[in-house]
VEXRODO-867515 format. One line per field, with one value per atom (N, C-alpha, C): residue number from 1; atom name; x, y, z. Coordinates in steps of 0.05 Angstrom, whole numbers, plus 5000, padded with zeros to 4 digits. Atoms other than C-alpha are relative to their C-alpha. Layout:
BEGIN
resi	c(NUM:...)
name	c(CA:...)
u	c(X:...)
v	c(Y:...)
w	c(Z:...)
END
This chain:
BEGIN
resi	c(1:1:1:2:2:2:3:3:3:4:4:4:5:5:5:6:6:6:7:7:7:8:8:8:9:9:9:10:10:10:11:11:11:12:12:12:13:13:13:14:14:14:15:15:15:16:16:16:17:17:17:18:18:18:19:19:19:20:20:20:21:21:21:22:22:22:23:23:23:24:24:24:25:25:25:26:26:26:27:27:27:28:28:28:29:29:29:30:30:30:31:31:31:32:32:32:33:33:33:34:34:34:35:35:35:36:36:36:37:37:37:38:38:38:39:39:39:40:40:40:41:41:41:42:42:42:43:43:43:44:44:44:45:45:45:46:46:46:47:47:47:48:48:48:49:49:49:50:50:50:51:51:51:52:52:52:53:53:53:54:54:54:55:55:55:56:56:56:57:57:57:58:58:58:59:59:59:60:60:60:61:61:61:62:62:62:63:63:63:64:64:64:65:65:65:66:66:66:67:67:67:68:68:68:69:69:69:70:70:70:71:71:71:72:72:72:73:73:73:74:74:74:75:75:75:76:76:76:77:77:77:78:78:78:79:79:79:80:80:80:81:81:81:82:82:82:83:83:83:84:84:84:85:85:85:86:86:86:87:87:87:88:88:88:89:89:89:90:90:90:91:91:91:92:92:92:93:93:93:94:94:94:95:95:95:96:96:96:97:97:97:98:98:98:99:99:99:100:100:100:101:101:101:102:102:102:103:103:103:104:104:104:105:105:105:106:106:106:107:107:107:108:108:108:109:109:109:110:110:110:111:111:111:112:112:112:113:113:113:114:114:114:115:115:115:116:116:116:117:117:117:118:118:118:119:119:119:120:120:120:121:121:121:122:122:122:123:123:123:124:124:124:125:125:125:126:126:126:127:127:127:128:128:128:129:129:129:130:130:130:131:131:131:132:132:132:133:133:133:134:134:134:135:135:135:136:136:136:137:137:137:138:138:138:139:139:139:140:140:140:141:141:141:142:142:142:143:143:143:144:144:144:145:145:145:146:146:146:147:147:147:148:148:148:149:149:149:150:150:150:151:151:151:152:152:152:153:153:153:154:154:154:155:155:155:156:156:156:157:157:157:158:158:158:159:159:159:160:160:160:161:161:161:162:162:162:163:163:163:164:164:164:165:165:165:166:166:166:167:167:167:168:168:168:169:169:169:170:170:170:171:171:171:172:172:172:173:173:173:174:174:174:175:175:175:176:176:176:177:177:177:178:178:178:179:179:179:180:180:180:181:181:181:182:182:182:183:183:183:184:184:184:185:185:185:186:186:186:187:187:187:188:188:188:189:189:189:190:190:190:191:191:191:192:192:192:193:193:193:194:194:194:195:195:195:196:196:196:197:197:197:198:198:198:199:199:199:200:200:200:201:201:201:202:202:202:203:203:203:204:204:204:205:205:205:206:206:206:207:207:207:208:208:208:209:209:209:210:210:210:211:211:211:212:212:212:213:213:213:214:214:214:215:215:215:216:216:216:217:217:217:218:218:218:219:219:219:220:220:220:221:221:221:222:222:222:223:223:223:224:224:224:225:225:225:226:226:226:227:227:227:228:228:228:229:229:229:230:230:230:231:231:231:232:232:232:233:233:233:234:234:234:235:235:235:236:236:236:237:237:237:238:238:238:239:239:239:240:240:240:241:241:241:242:242:242:243:243:243:244:244:244:245:245:245:246:246:246:247:247:247:248:248:248:249:249:249:250:250:250:251:251:251:252:252:252:253:253:253:254:254:254:255:255:255:256:256:256:257:257:257:258:258:258:259:259:259:260:260:260:261:261:261:262:262:262:263:263:263:264:264:264:265:265:265:266:266:266:267:267:267:268:268:268:269:269:269:270:270:270:271:271:271:272:272:272:273:273:273:274:274:274:275:275:275:276:276:276:277:277:277:278:278:278)
name	c(N:CA:C:N:CA:C:N:CA:C:N:CA:C:N:CA:C:N:CA:C:N:CA:C:N:CA:C:N:CA:C:N:CA:C:N:CA:C:N:CA:C:N:CA:C:N:CA:C:N:CA:C:N:CA:C:N:CA:C:N:CA:C:N:CA:C:N:CA:C:N:CA:C:N:CA:C:N:CA:C:N:CA:C:N:CA:C:N:CA:C:N:CA:C:N:CA:C:N:CA:C:N:CA:C:N:CA:C:N:CA:C:N:CA:C:N:CA:C:N:CA:C:N:CA:C:N:CA:C:N:CA:C:N:CA:C:N:CA:C:N:CA:C:N:CA:C:N:CA:C:N:CA:C:N:CA:C:N:CA:C:N:CA:C:N:CA:C:N:CA:C:N:CA:C:N:CA:C:N:CA:C:N:CA:C:N:CA:C:N:CA:C:N:CA:C:N:CA:C:N:CA:C:N:CA:C:N:CA:C:N:CA:C:N:CA:C:N:CA:C:N:CA:C:N:CA:C:N:CA:C:N:CA:C:N:CA:C:N:CA:C:N:CA:C:N:CA:C:N:CA:C:N:CA:C:N:CA:C:N:CA:C:N:CA:C:N:CA:C:N:CA:C:N:CA:C:N:CA:C:N:CA:C:N:CA:C:N:CA:C:N:CA:C:N:CA:C:N:CA:C:N:CA:C:N:CA:C:N:CA:C:N:CA:C:N:CA:C:N:CA:C:N:CA:C:N:CA:C:N:CA:C:N:CA:C:N:CA:C:N:CA:C:N:CA:C:N:CA:C:N:CA:C:N:CA:C:N:CA:C:N:CA:C:N:CA:C:N:CA:C:N:CA:C:N:CA:C:N:CA:C:N:CA:C:N:CA:C:N:CA:C:N:CA:C:N:CA:C:N:CA:C:N:CA:C:N:CA:C:N:CA:C:N:CA:C:N:CA:C:N:CA:C:N:CA:C:N:CA:C:N:CA:C:N:CA:C:N:CA:C:N:CA:C:N:CA:C:N:CA:C:N:CA:C:N:CA:C:N:CA:C:N:CA:C:N:CA:C:N:CA:C:N:CA:C:N:CA:C:N:CA:C:N:CA:C:N:CA:C:N:CA:C:N:CA:C:N:CA:C:N:CA:C:N:CA:C:N:CA:C:N:CA:C:N:CA:C:N:CA:C:N:CA:C:N:CA:C:N:CA:C:N:CA:C:N:CA:C:N:CA:C:N:CA:C:N:CA:C:N:CA:C:N:CA:C:N:CA:C:N:CA:C:N:CA:C:N:CA:C:N:CA:C:N:CA:C:N:CA:C:N:CA:C:N:CA:C:N:CA:C:N:CA:C:N:CA:C:N:CA:C:N:CA:C:N:CA:C:N:CA:C:N:CA:C:N:CA:C:N:CA:C:N:CA:C:N:CA:C:N:CA:C:N:CA:C:N:CA:C:N:CA:C:N:CA:C:N:CA:C:N:CA:C:N:CA:C:N:CA:C:N:CA:C:N:CA:C:N:CA:C:N:CA:C:N:CA:C:N:CA:C:N:CA:C:N:CA:C:N:CA:C:N:CA:C:N:CA:C:N:CA:C:N:CA:C:N:CA:C:N:CA:C:N:CA:C:N:CA:C:N:CA:C:N:CA:C:N:CA:C:N:CA:C:N:CA:C:N:CA:C:N:CA:C:N:CA:C:N:CA:C:N:CA:C:N:CA:C:N:CA:C:N:CA:C:N:CA:C:N:CA:C:N:CA:C:N:CA:C:N:CA:C:N:CA:C:N:CA:C:N:CA:C:N:CA:C:N:CA:C:N:CA:C:N:CA:C:N:CA:C:N:CA:C:N:CA:C:N:CA:C:N:CA:C:N:CA:C:N:CA:C:N:CA:C:N:CA:C:N:CA:C:N:CA:C:N:CA:C:N:CA:C:N:CA:C:N:CA:C:N:CA:C:N:CA:C:N:CA:C:N:CA:C:N:CA:C:N:CA:C:N:CA:C:N:CA:C:N:CA:C:N:CA:C:N:CA:C:N:CA:C:N:CA:C:N:CA:C:N:CA:C:N:CA:C:N:CA:C:N:CA:C:N:CA:C:N:CA:C:N:CA:C:N:CA:C:N:CA:C:N:CA:C:N:CA:C:N:CA:C:N:CA:C:N:CA:C:N:CA:C:N:CA:C:N:CA:C:N:CA:C)
u	c(5016:4999:5020:4986:5020:4989:5017:5000:5018:4996:5006:4987:5015:4995:5004:5004:4963:4981:5024:4919:4978:5027:4846:4988:5017:4814:5007:4980:4871:5012:4971:4923:4978:5006:4896:5013:4986:4920:4987:5013:4902:5024:4983:4921:5006:4999:4943:5002:5012:4916:5001:4999:4937:5004:4994:4929:4988:5012:4880:5007:4998:4879:4983:5020:4835:4999:4998:4818:5007:5006:4829:4975:5025:4775:5013:4989:4828:5010:4999:4824:5028:4969:4901:5009:4977:4969:5006:4988:5010:5011:4984:5049:4969:5024:4979:4994:5004:4961:5024:4983:5029:4992:5007:5012:4982:5024:4951:4995:5004:4971:4979:5009:4953:4964:5025:4886:4976:5024:4859:5011:4996:4900:4970:5024:4838:4972:5026:4783:5018:4989:4839:5002:4998:4848:4973:5028:4774:4992:5009:4766:5010:4988:4816:4996:5011:4787:4979:5021:4727:5007:4997:4761:4992:5025:4721:5027:4980:4786:4996:4996:4802:5023:4973:4858:5019:4981:4918:5021:4995:4930:4992:5024:4876:5012:4994:4910:5035:4968:4981:5005:4992:5022:5024:4982:5055:5026:4987:5116:4975:5022:5084:4996:4991:5112:5005:4999:5101:5018:4981:5140:5013:4999:5180:5015:4985:5207:5030:4971:5279:5000:5000:5307:5036:4960:5386:4999:4985:5425:5028:4975:5484:5018:4987:5543:5015:4978:5594:4994:5014:5557:4995:5007:5561:5036:4975:5634:5009:4991:5638:4996:5006:5612:5027:4983:5667:5029:4970:5724:4999:4995:5705:5004:4998:5700:5027:4978:5774:4999:4999:5757:4999:4996:5771:4977:5034:5714:5005:4995:5695:4994:5010:5698:4974:5015:5645:4977:5012:5578:4999:4997:5576:4978:5019:5519:4993:5005:5489:4961:5026:5419:4989:5005:5376:4979:5026:5326:4971:5023:5253:4987:5007:5241:5016:4986:5286:4975:5014:5237:4976:5014:5199:4982:5017:5145:5014:4991:5161:5009:4993:5154:5001:5000:5156:5033:4978:5208:5025:4981:5281:5016:4987:5315:5023:4974:5380:5007:5000:5397:5015:4990:5416:5026:4968:5491:5011:4982:5510:4997:5004:5518:5016:4989:5546:4981:5015:5483:5003:4999:5483:4975:5024:5440:5012:4989:5443:4979:5019:5389:5003:4994:5375:4975:5019:5331:4987:5005:5292:4980:5022:5261:4983:5023:5201:4997:5004:5196:4981:5030:5136:4990:5003:5149:5012:4984:5176:5020:4985:5238:5032:4965:5312:5017:4987:5362:4991:5003:5346:5012:4987:5374:5007:5009:5393:4987:5025:5355:4970:5026:5297:4989:4992:5307:4973:5021:5251:4980:5024:5199:4990:5006:5204:4999:5003:5202:4973:5034:5132:5004:5004:5152:5029:4976:5203:4992:5006:5205:5021:4977:5251:5009:4988:5296:5020:4983:5338:5020:4985:5392:5015:4984:5407:5015:4976:5474:5007:4987:5501:5028:4971:5573:5019:4979:5612:4994:5009:5567:5006:4989:5582:5026:4974:5652:5017:4985:5665:5011:4999:5665:5004:4999:5675:4969:5026:5600:4983:5009:5559:4975:5029:5485:4994:5014:5479:5001:4999:5506:4971:5013:5453:4967:5027:5388:4993:5011:5377:4974:5032:5301:4999:5011:5270:5020:4981:5335:4999:4996:5303:4968:5031:5246:4999:5007:5214:4971:5018:5161:5001:5019:5123:4974:5024:5082:5020:4984:5112:4981:5006:5106:5007:4997:5094:5015:4979:5148:4989:5014:5103:5005:5001:5098:5031:4979:5169:5025:4982:5201:5025:4973:5277:5009:4996:5296:5031:4976:5372:5000:5002:5358:4984:5014:5331:5020:4993:5354:4990:5009:5366:5022:4983:5385:4990:5003:5394:5006:4997:5383:5000:5000:5397:4999:5003:5365:5006:4998:5358:5025:4980:5428:5003:5001:5441:5028:4974:5490:5001:4994:5479:4981:5011:5459:5010:4989:5468:4973:5021:5431:5008:4995:5421:5013:4984:5454:5030:4984:5513:5008:4992:5508:5023:4988:5566:4986:5011:5529:4958:5031:5453:4984:5022:5388:5000:5000:5387:5026:4982:5452:5001:5001:5432:4990:5026:5371:5013:4987:5415:5015:4975:5472:4983:5016:5425:4985:5003:5384:5013:4987:5437:4993:5004:5426:4977:5028:5360:4978:5027:5289:4991:5007:5267:4970:5036:5188:4992:5014:5140:5005:4993:5147:5028:4967:5226:5011:4985:5269:5022:4975:5329:5007:4988:5363:5022:4984:5400:5031:4970:5460:5004:5001:5477:5024:4984:5517:5018:4983:5573:4989:5014:5559:4994:5006:5552:5013:4990:5564:5026:4973:5621:5025:4977:5659:5007:4991:5656:5026:4974:5716:4996:4999:5706:4974:5031:5650:4976:5029:5578:4985:5020:5533:4970:5021:5464:4990:5007:5437:4967:5021:5371:4986:5008:5326:5008:4995:5358:4977:5017:5312:5005:4998:5327:4980:5017:5297:5008:4996:5308:4981:5014:5281:5009:4992:5279:4981:5021:5255:4975:5025:5185:4991:5005:5180:4990:5011:5169:5019:4978:5205:4989:5005:5206:5018:4988:5227:4996:5005:5237:5015:4981:5265:5013:4982:5317:4995:5008:5298:5012:4985:5331:4983:5005:5313:4985:4999:5272:4997)
v	c(4973:5000:5027:4975:5072:5022:4983:5120:5035:4970:5193:5024:4974:5256:5027:4986:5310:5022:4983:5373:5003:4998:5381:5007:4997:5423:4999:5008:5414:4978:5026:5349:4978:5023:5287:4984:5021:5216:4981:5010:5182:4976:5017:5121:4997:4993:5125:4977:5028:5071:5014:4991:5086:5034:4963:5166:5010:4993:5168:5004:4999:5185:5000:5014:5151:5012:4990:5190:4978:5016:5139:5001:4995:5163:5001:4990:5173:5024:4976:5222:5005:5000:5229:5001:5000:5235:4976:5028:5192:4984:5012:5177:4983:5015:5153:4971:5021:5116:4976:5026:5072:4991:5009:5066:4981:5014:5033:4979:5021:4997:4972:5026:4931:4997:4998:4949:5009:4985:4995:4987:5013:4952:4995:5006:4917:5016:4984:4968:5019:4982:5013:4984:5021:4954:4999:5003:4950:5024:4976:5020:5010:4988:5027:4981:5015:4974:5007:4984:5016:5011:4980:5056:5023:4966:5124:5014:4982:5162:5026:4982:5232:5005:5001:5254:5003:4995:5251:5025:4976:5308:5029:4971:5356:5001:5000:5350:5006:4996:5374:4975:5022:5316:5019:4991:5338:4975:5021:5299:4979:5023:5233:5003:4989:5249:5021:4978:5311:5009:4992:5315:4975:5019:5254:5008:4994:5250:5000:5002:5228:5000:4998:5239:4990:5002:5196:4997:4999:5196:4989:5009:5150:5013:4989:5178:4980:5027:5142:4973:5026:5086:4985:5014:5076:5000:4999:5054:5022:4975:5107:5022:4971:5168:5000:4997:5138:5013:4993:5146:5034:4975:5209:5024:4991:5241:5000:5003:5220:4990:5012:5180:4979:5024:5116:4980:5012:5057:4997:5004:5065:4970:5025:5011:4990:5001:5038:5021:4982:5069:5027:4968:5147:5008:4990:5181:5026:4970:5248:5007:4997:5278:5024:4975:5321:5011:4990:5371:4996:5001:5362:5020:4976:5431:4999:4998:5410:4981:5010:5363:5019:4979:5387:4982:5012:5368:4986:5018:5316:5017:4977:5380:5020:4968:5434:5018:4985:5490:4990:5010:5469:5029:4975:5540:4997:4994:5560:5022:4981:5592:5032:4974:5668:4997:5007:5673:4982:5029:5606:4999:5011:5576:4976:5021:5512:4968:5022:5469:4986:5025:5400:4976:5023:5333:4977:5026:5265:4989:5022:5220:4975:5017:5167:4979:5011:5110:5009:4985:5131:4975:5019:5079:5011:4989:5092:4977:5019:5059:4992:5004:5026:4984:5016:4981:5019:4981:5013:4977:5021:4979:5007:4991:4979:4976:5021:4931:4975:5012:4908:4978:5019:4843:5005:4994:4850:4982:5024:4787:4999:4999:4816:5032:4972:4886:5006:4995:4884:5007:4994:4873:5035:4978:4941:5020:4980:4977:4999:4995:5007:4995:4997:5024:5020:4988:5059:5030:4982:5127:5021:4993:5173:5029:4974:5234:5007:4987:5278:5011:4990:5292:5025:4971:5366:5006:4989:5390:5034:4970:5459:4992:5015:5434:5019:4984:5499:4996:5009:5489:4966:5034:5415:4996:5007:5417:5012:4980:5477:4991:5017:5425:4979:5028:5357:4988:5009:5349:5010:4998:5350:5009:4997:5359:5032:4975:5435:5004:4999:5435:4981:5020:5377:5009:4994:5413:5020:4971:5477:4992:5004:5486:4993:5011:5449:4981:5011:5404:4970:5032:5339:4993:5009:5328:4966:5028:5263:4993:5010:5225:4984:4986:5225:4980:5012:5177:4975:5027:5112:4984:5026:5050:4979:5018:4994:4976:5022:4948:4976:5021:4887:4999:4990:4926:4999:4991:4938:4965:5028:4865:5010:4993:4869:5025:4969:4940:4998:5001:4918:4990:5006:4910:5020:4984:4977:5021:4974:5029:5026:4972:5098:5016:4984:5159:5032:4974:5235:5017:4987:5286:5032:4973:5358:5017:4994:5396:4983:5025:5331:4985:5005:5323:4970:5014:5255:4995:4996:5255:4979:5025:5196:4976:5020:5125:4980:5023:5063:4981:5010:5014:4990:4996:4999:4970:5021:4928:5015:4992:4969:5016:4990:4998:4993:5011:4984:4991:5019:4969:5005:5008:4940:5021:4991:4970:4987:5007:4916:5003:4988:4926:5031:4974:5007:5000:5001:4986:4987:5011:4940:5024:4985:4992:5024:4976:5053:4989:5010:5014:4990:5016:4992:5024:4980:5060:5013:4985:5089:4986:5007:5073:5002:4999:5067:5001:4999:5096:5005:5001:5094:5028:4964:5151:5006:4992:5154:4993:5000:5167:4983:5003:5133:5006:4997:5157:4988:5022:5098:5000:4991:5136:5010:4996:5161:4995:5006:5141:5026:4981:5175:5020:4976:5240:5017:4977:5292:5031:4980:5361:5015:4990:5378:4983:5011:5320:5005:4993:5345:5021:4982:5381:5017:4978:5445:4990:5005:5433:5018:4991:5447:5002:4989:5473:5011:4994:5483:5032:4963:5555:5002:4997:5585:4991:5002:5564:4962:5031:5483:4985:5018:5430:4966:5031:5362:4982:5024:5304:4967:5018:5241:4980:5023:5170:4972:5022:5108:4973:5027:5039:4992:5001:5022:5018:4979:5084:5028:4981:5136:5026:4973:5209:5024:4974:5274:5017:4988:5333:5034:4967:5410:5008:4977:5475:5014:4992:5503:5030:4983:5569:5022:4989:5633:5005:4988:5644:5025:4967:5707:5014)
w	c(5006:4996:5006:5000:4987:5014:4980:5044:4990:4992:5041:5011:4989:5070:4984:5019:5033:5004:4996:5029:4987:5005:5019:5016:4981:5061:5028:4982:5112:4998:5018:5120:5008:4991:5113:4992:5012:5107:4978:5020:5042:4992:5015:4998:4966:5024:4935:4979:5012:4884:4973:5031:4808:5007:5002:4795:5009:4972:4856:5022:4977:4917:5020:4988:4967:5032:4964:5044:5012:4985:5088:5022:4980:5138:5023:4979:5191:5013:4991:5237:5023:4983:5258:4981:5019:5230:4996:5009:5196:5018:4976:5258:5015:4986:5293:4986:5010:5244:4994:5003:5228:5034:4974:5310:4996:4993:5296:4971:5023:5233:5000:5001:5251:5000:4999:5276:4985:5023:5218:4973:5032:5160:4991:5012:5145:4987:5017:5136:4974:5020:5101:4971:5016:5053:4985:5009:5042:4985:5004:5033:4974:5025:4979:4971:5018:4940:4996:5016:4924:4984:5017:4882:4998:4998:4906:5010:4993:4897:4983:5013:4878:4984:5015:4820:5021:4986:4852:4983:5005:4811:5011:4995:4841:5034:4972:4916:4995:4997:4941:5023:4981:4970:5019:4975:5034:5007:4992:5068:5015:4987:5094:5026:4969:5164:5003:4990:5188:5016:4979:5248:5023:4980:5260:5031:4975:5328:4998:5008:5303:4975:5028:5241:5001:5001:5235:4974:5027:5175:5005:5000:5157:4980:5026:5117:4997:5011:5079:5003:5000:5064:4976:5021:4990:4995:5014:4960:4988:5016:4911:5005:4978:4959:5017:4981:5007:4979:5010:4953:4982:5006:4921:5018:4979:4987:5016:4993:4998:5028:4978:5061:5001:4996:5085:5003:5003:5087:5035:4968:5162:5012:4980:5215:5008:4981:5250:4985:5024:5220:5016:4995:5217:5000:5003:5241:5005:4997:5246:5002:5001:5257:4984:5025:5215:5016:4973:5257:4983:5013:5245:4991:5014:5219:4971:5036:5154:4975:5011:5137:4974:5015:5075:4979:5023:5018:4973:5026:4962:4971:5024:4909:5005:4992:4949:4997:5008:4933:5028:4985:4972:5002:5003:5000:5005:5002:4995:5020:4977:5056:5004:5004:5062:5008:4989:5062:4989:5006:5033:4971:5032:4967:4996:5005:4975:5004:4994:4974:4982:5018:4951:5001:5002:4934:5008:5001:4957:5010:5002:4939:5019:4977:4989:4999:5009:5001:5038:4964:5069:5011:4983:5121:5024:4984:5161:5025:4979:5233:5006:4993:5244:5028:4977:5309:5023:4981:5371:5013:4995:5395:5009:5006:5422:5008:4998:5426:4980:5025:5357:4980:5012:5329:4970:5019:5256:4983:5013:5237:5006:4996:5267:4994:4999:5246:4974:5018:5185:5011:4985:5236:5006:4993:5254:4981:5020:5190:4987:5004:5172:4965:5029:5092:4988:5015:5052:4987:5010:5016:4989:5005:4976:5015:4981:5009:4983:5013:4992:5021:4972:5045:4985:5005:5023:5021:4975:5057:4993:5011:5060:5011:4997:5047:5019:4988:5074:5036:4970:5149:5004:4995:5138:5013:4993:5138:5018:4982:5179:5035:4977:5241:4998:5005:5255:5009:5002:5270:4975:5027:5207:5001:5000:5238:4995:4999:5239:4962:5027:5163:4981:5005:5152:5000:4977:5189:4983:5013:5145:4994:5015:5134:4974:5019:5076:4994:5019:5068:5020:5010:5074:4998:5014:5029:4999:5000:5030:4989:5017:4995:4977:5005:4949:5028:4990:4988:5025:4985:5044:4997:5010:5008:5013:4980:5060:4994:5009:5066:4989:5017:5038:4970:5028:4977:4982:5012:4970:4994:4997:4990:5003:4996:4986:4995:5002:4999:4993:5008:4982:4973:5030:4911:4988:5009:4890:4991:5012:4837:5017:4994:4858:4985:5011:4826:5005:5000:4820:4973:5021:4766:5015:4993:4768:4971:5031:4709:4975:5018:4676:4992:5001:4680:5020:4982:4708:5025:4980:4777:5011:4984:4817:4993:5012:4794:5011:4994:4835:5008:4997:4870:5033:4970:4947:5010:4992:4945:5005:4996:4946:5025:4974:5015:5018:4985:5058:5028:4983:5122:4988:5006:5102:5022:4982:5131:5027:4978:5183:5019:4979:5203:5015:4996:5212:5026:4981:5255:5029:4983:5298:5020:4989:5304:5026:4988:5325:5028:4978:5370:5024:4979:5416:5025:4982:5452:5001:5011:5421:4995:5008:5428:4968:5021:5357:5005:4986:5353:4968:5025:5300:4988:5014:5252:4995:4998:5260:4972:5018:5200:4996:4996:5180:4967:5027:5118:4993:4996:5098:4977:5014:5053:4972:5030:4989:4980:5014:4929:4980:5005:4896:4974:5017:4844:5014:4998:4889:4994:5009:4869:5010:4981:4924:4986:5010:4887:4966:5027:4818:4995:5002:4782:4980:4976:4787:5017:4991:4838:4999:5008:4826:5020:4978:4879:4988:5001:4874:4997:5010:4847:5007:5007:4848:4972:5032:4788:5000:5013:4791:5011:5001:4786:5007:4993:4828:5008:4999:4817:5016:4990:4864:4995:5007:4847:5014:5001:4881:4987:5004:4851:5006:4979:4871:5018:4988:4910:4993:5012:4864:5003:5005:4853:5013:4989:4887:4982:5017:4851:5007:4981:4881:4976:4998:4861:5013:4981:4888:4996:4998:4915:5022:4983:4949:5028:4969:5028:4998:4994:5037:5024)
END
């Protein structure tokens, strides 16, 4: 199932079926829906089967999870990205956080902050936690994932590399667009066999497959949950492949008017136009 948050006289949750969206009829947020998924799923499936939907083109899709309690992102997790960054393969997973206020809709403008000029793109597969847990073994990590969506770990490189801690440079407002919806894990199948790519103004910049992750998603969840309780609606950005603008020669950063398109197989596309913060 594909589950979206959209605007239609207020924020609603809906099920995407073909080129339509069907209101779930659930009076709550996406996180609350995820928390009650086992209870609500049968009636939602029945509602989706009616085909009584609204054209998808007539509504505004929003970030499927509006206010995740936690956003974790792993760095240096594809070999080609490690090589272009002139770094060694990490022995331990490298994690940083993104602020809740960085969450952005799948087709909303991405803002270049005042006084900055080094915004960069990073296409990623994003895992959405569905089941609360801590000390989760890798062989059971799949039980804690609700679904997946497309993400862009937009990064302000000057701010990222100004200090050893990356979180501020990764957390500017609008710098975590996600969507266009959540595809439930059962519909995705193996998350370690998905093509992902990023284009800027139609030019292919990133092109890889999640089979190339250094630390796979199950290992990521095991590692994070050693000390952190993962909760429904938490987001995990699972890493970006090579091809970032900062690694080009000469380096190329995003400028106003650039169109950034990120795609992950089975999950859809998010696309944004870069804009100057007013």
